[in-house]
C-alpha positions in Angstrom: -18.1 15.3 -11.9 -14.8 13.5 -12.7 -14.8 11.1 -15.6 -13.3 7.8 -14.5 -12.9 4.2 -15.8 -15.0 1.9 -13.6 -14.7 -1.8 -13.4 -18.1 -3.3 -14.4 -17.2 -6.9 -14.3 -14.3 -9.4 -14.1 -13.6 -12.9 -15.2 -10.8 -15.5 -15.4 -9.9 -18.8 -17.1 -7.5 -21.6 -16.3 -6.3 -24.5 -18.4 -7.9 -27.9 -17.7 -4.7 -29.5 -16.4 -3.6 -28.8 -12.8 0.0 -29.7 -12.0 0.9 -29.9 -8.3 4.3 -30.0 -6.8 4.3 -33.7 -6.2 3.7 -34.5 -9.9 6.2 -31.9 -11.0 8.8 -33.5 -8.7 8.6 -36.7 -10.7 9.8 -34.7 -13.8 12.3 -32.3 -12.2 14.9 -32.7 -9.4 12.8 -30.9 -6.8 10.3 -31.5 -4.0 7.1 -30.1 -2.7 8.9 -28.9 0.5 11.6 -27.2 -1.5 9.1 -25.3 -3.7 6.7 -24.3 -0.9 9.5 -23.1 1.4 11.1 -20.9 -1.3 8.0 -19.7 -3.2 4.7 -20.6 -1.5 3.6 -22.3 -4.7 1.7 -25.6 -4.4 0.3 -26.0 -7.8 -0.1 -24.4 -11.3 -2.1 -24.9 -14.4 -0.5 -25.9 -17.7 -2.1 -25.3 -21.1 -2.9 -28.4 -23.2 -2.4 -28.9 -26.9 -5.6 -27.0 -28.0 -5.3 -24.3 -25.3 -3.6 -21.1 -26.2 -3.1 -17.5 -24.8 -5.9 -16.5 -27.2 -8.4 -19.2 -26.1 -7.8 -18.5 -22.4 -8.1 -14.8 -23.0 -11.4 -15.3 -24.8 -12.8 -17.4 -22.0 -11.8 -14.9 -19.4 -13.3 -12.1 -21.6 -16.6 -13.9 -21.9 -16.7 -14.4 -18.1 -16.0 -10.7 -17.5 -18.8 -9.7 -20.0 -21.2 -12.0 -18.3 -20.3 -10.5 -14.9 -20.8 -7.0 -16.3 -24.2 -7.9 -17.9 -22.9 -6.8 -21.3 -22.8 -8.2 -24.8 -19.6 -8.4 -26.9 -21.0 -5.8 -29.2 -20.9 -3.2 -26.4 -17.1 -3.3 -26.4 -15.2 -0.6 -28.4 -11.7 -1.4 -27.1 -9.7 -4.5 -26.3 -6.2 -4.2 -24.8 -4.5 -7.5 -24.1 -1.4 -7.9 -22.1 0.8 -10.9 -22.9 4.4 -11.9 -23.4 3.3 -15.2 -25.0 1.1 -14.3 -28.0 -0.4 -16.9 -30.2 1.6 -15.6 -33.2 4.3 -13.0 -33.7 1.6 -11.1 -35.5 -1.3 -10.3 -35.7 -2.0 -9.2 -32.1 -3.7 -11.9 -30.0 -6.3 -9.2 -29.1 -7.6 -9.3 -32.6 -8.1 -13.1 -32.3 -10.1 -12.5 -29.1 -12.1 -9.8 -31.0 -12.9 -12.3 -33.8 -13.8 -15.1 -31.3 -16.2 -12.8 -29.5 -17.9 -11.9 -32.8 -17.0 -8.2 -32.7 -16.8 -6.9 -36.3 -14.9 -3.7 -35.5 -13.3 -2.2 -32.5 -9.8 -1.0 -31.4 -7.8 -4.1 -30.5 -4.1 -4.5 -29.7 -1.6 -6.2 -27.5 0.7 -4.6 -24.8 4.0 -6.3 -23.9 5.4 -5.4 -20.5 5.7 -9.0 -19.2 4.4 -9.4 -15.6 3.6 -5.7 -15.4 1.6 -6.0 -18.7 -1.8 -5.8 -17.1 -1.0 -2.6 -15.3 0.3 -1.1 -18.6 -2.8 -2.3 -20.4 -5.1 -0.9 -17.7 -3.4 2.5 -17.8 -3.7 2.7 -21.6 -7.3 1.6 -21.6 -8.1 4.1 -18.9 -6.6 6.9 -20.9 -8.4 5.9 -24.1 -11.8 5.7 -22.3 -11.4 9.1 -20.6 -10.4 10.6 -24.0 -13.6 9.3 -25.6 -12.1 6.7 -27.9 -14.5 4.2 -26.5 -17.1 3.9 -23.8 -16.5 0.3 -22.7 -13.3 -1.7 -22.9 -12.0 -5.2 -22.2 -8.6 -5.3 -20.5 -7.1 -8.8 -20.5 -3.9 -10.4 -19.1 -3.3 -13.8 -20.6 -0.2 -16.1 -20.8 1.0 -19.6 -21.6 4.4 -19.3 -20.0 4.7 -23.1 -20.0 5.6 -22.8 -23.7 8.8 -20.8 -22.9 10.0 -22.6 -19.8 13.2 -24.7 -19.6 11.7 -27.8 -17.9 15.2 -28.9 -16.9 15.8 -25.7 -14.9 14.2 -26.3 -11.5 15.0 -22.7 -10.5 12.5 -21.3 -13.0 10.1 -24.0 -14.2 8.5 -24.5 -10.8 7.6 -20.8 -10.6 5.2 -20.3 -13.6 1.8 -21.3 -14.8 -0.7 -20.5 -17.5 -4.0 -18.6 -17.2 -6.0 -15.5 -18.0 -7.9 -12.7 -16.3 -10.0 -9.9 -17.7 -12.0 -6.9 -16.6 -14.6 -4.8 -18.4 -14.1 -1.0 -17.9 -16.8 1.6 -18.5 -16.4 5.4 -18.6 -18.6 7.0 -16.0 -18.9 10.2 -13.9 -18.6 9.7 -10.2 -16.3 8.7 -7.3 -15.8 5.1 -8.3 -13.2 3.9 -10.7 -9.5 4.2 -11.3 -8.1 7.0 -9.1 -4.4 6.9 -10.2 -1.8 4.9 -12.0 2.0 5.0 -12.1 4.3 3.1 -14.4 8.1 2.6 -14.6 10.7 0.8 -16.8 14.5 0.5 -16.5 16.0 -1.5 -19.4 19.4 -1.7 -17.8 18.3 -4.9 -16.0 17.5 -6.9 -19.1 20.0 -9.7 -18.2 18.3 -10.4 -14.8 15.0 -11.7 -16.3 14.6 -12.4 -20.0 13.9 -14.9 -22.8 17.0 -16.0 -24.8 15.3 -15.8 -28.2 13.2 -13.6 -30.5 12.3 -13.1 -34.2 15.0 -10.5 -35.0 17.8 -12.1 -32.9 17.7 -15.9 -33.0 14.6 -16.5 -35.1 13.4 -18.8 -32.3 11.0 -18.4 -29.3 13.7 -19.0 -26.7 13.4 -20.0 -23.1 13.0 -18.0 -19.9 16.2 -17.1 -17.9 16.2 -15.5 -14.5 18.7 -14.5 -11.7 16.2 -15.0 -8.9 18.1 -13.4 -6.0 18.7 -10.1 -7.9 15.1 -10.0 -9.1 13.8 -10.5 -5.6 15.8 -7.6 -4.3 14.6 -5.2 -7.0 11.0 -6.4 -6.7 10.7 -5.6 -3.0 12.2 -2.1 -3.3 10.4 -1.2 -6.6 7.0 -2.5 -5.6 7.0 -0.8 -2.2 8.1 2.5 -3.8 5.5 2.5 -6.7 2.7 1.7 -4.3 3.7 4.7 -2.2 3.8 6.8 -5.4 0.3 5.8 -6.6 -1.3 6.4 -3.2 0.3 9.9 -3.1 -1.1 10.6 -6.6 -4.6 9.6 -5.3 -4.3 11.5 -2.1 -4.5 8.4 0.0 -2.5 6.7 2.7 -1.8 3.0 3.3 -4.4 2.8 6.0 -7.1 3.9 3.5 -6.4 0.7 1.4 -8.9 -2.2 1.9 -7.1 -4.6 -0.4 -3.8 -5.0 -2.2 -3.8 -7.3 -5.3 -0.2 -7.9 -6.1 1.5 -9.7 -8.9 1.7 -13.3 -7.8 5.4 -14.0 -8.3 6.5 -15.4 -5.0 5.0 -15.5 -1.5 8.2 -14.2 0.0 8.1 -11.1 -2.2 4.5 -10.5 -1.2 5.3 -10.8 2.5 8.4 -8.6 2.3 6.6 -5.9 0.3 3.6 -5.8 2.7 6.0 -5.5 5.7 7.9 -2.6 4.0 4.6 -0.7 3.6 3.3 -1.6 7.0 0.3 -3.4 5.5 -1.3 -6.3 7.5 -1.0 -9.6 5.6 -4.8 -10.1 5.8 -5.2 -7.2 3.4 -3.1 -8.8 0.7 -4.8 -11.1 -1.9 -2.7 -14.2 -2.4 -3.3 -16.8 -5.1 0.3 -17.7 -5.9 -0.1 -21.0 -4.0 -2.8 -22.2 -6.4 -1.9 -20.5 -9.7 1.9 -19.9 -9.5 3.2 -16.9 -11.5 1.0 -16.3 -14.5 2.8 -13.2 -15.5 0.4 -10.6 -17.1 -2.5 -12.8 -16.0 -1.7 -12.9 -12.4 -3.1 -9.5 -11.2 -6.5 -9.8 -13.0 -6.7 -13.5 -12.1 -6.1 -12.7 -8.4 -8.5 -9.7 -8.6 -11.3 -11.9 -10.0 -10.7 -14.6 -7.4 -11.1 -12.0 -4.6 -14.3 -10.5 -6.2 -15.9 -13.9 -6.7 -15.2 -15.1 -3.1 -16.6 -11.9 -1.7 -13.5 -10.3 -0.3 -13.5 -7.2 -2.6 -16.8 -5.4 -2.3 -18.4 -2.3 -3.8 -16.7 0.9 -2.5 -13.4 -0.8 -1.4 -10.2 0.9 -2.2 -8.0 -1.6 -4.1 -4.3 -1.3 -5.1 -3.0 -3.4 -8.0 0.8 -3.7 -8.4 3.3 -5.7 -10.4 6.9 -6.0 -11.6 8.3 -7.9 -14.5 11.2 -8.3 -16.9 12.7 -5.2 -18.4 12.5 -4.3 -15.6 9.0 -2.8 -15.7 6.9 -2.1 -12.7 3.7 -0.2 -11.9 0.6 0.2 -9.7 -2.9 1.4 -9.9 -5.4 2.4 -7.1 -9.1 2.2 -7.7 -12.4 2.4 -5.8 -14.4 -0.7 -6.8 
């Protein structure tokens, strides 16, 4: 039998404050109509003073453990994807570990921006199949509101905060992660980046993006990597029950689905409610679709994302 990493449970967490377009339009020169037409976003959640990437990640992890019917002590590995850690160091994963009451396990962060969860999932899958651990928490968590320029209406309307998590377990059988594929191309740094950092400016910086160029790359790269991962798994587009994409922009989701010939009803969309939550967006959307009953046992699911760097990637699994 083939050893695979199987999703045993999922969970998510959102900040208490919901910020809809009408309220945002009172702070920024924009409107609900302008935002919806260009992005499909109607609202997002913004972390409060006492809410951090770590607290959101911990809440999502607890929800995933409860869904899996496991205790924190069962976890031997935590991989947390984030571009907005609580501190420069130590890793936010270790803060989650401590908050869960785990005395000792492998715990570290992965930084690949919006593709971070796919990178974290691939790393955790490899470590589980190698025997490093038998059960793992894979988390995507962000507080992007902390690095937004709230005077730049081209970017501040796009992002929100949140966290999503899954519990993986190593099992023999047909279920689980069937294939993953990752990419990066650092030549495109200036299209999507943060203009600060510990070793350059000594500041956190603010997010900067050239939206039109990012859109063009996203549609091409996401369609290509989804084709690649399906080939690796020996599957075709018609074998896919659900696509859970990075929730960046409704127009990107629509264009990618058309390029692959996928019907829109097979694409999980939460960008209207949560906006772009970077590394949290894929697990947050996945958990939403599991909880509302769309994703069922045995379904073939493709996860995909693209983020700053550029990084991009996809995974196909049988739930």
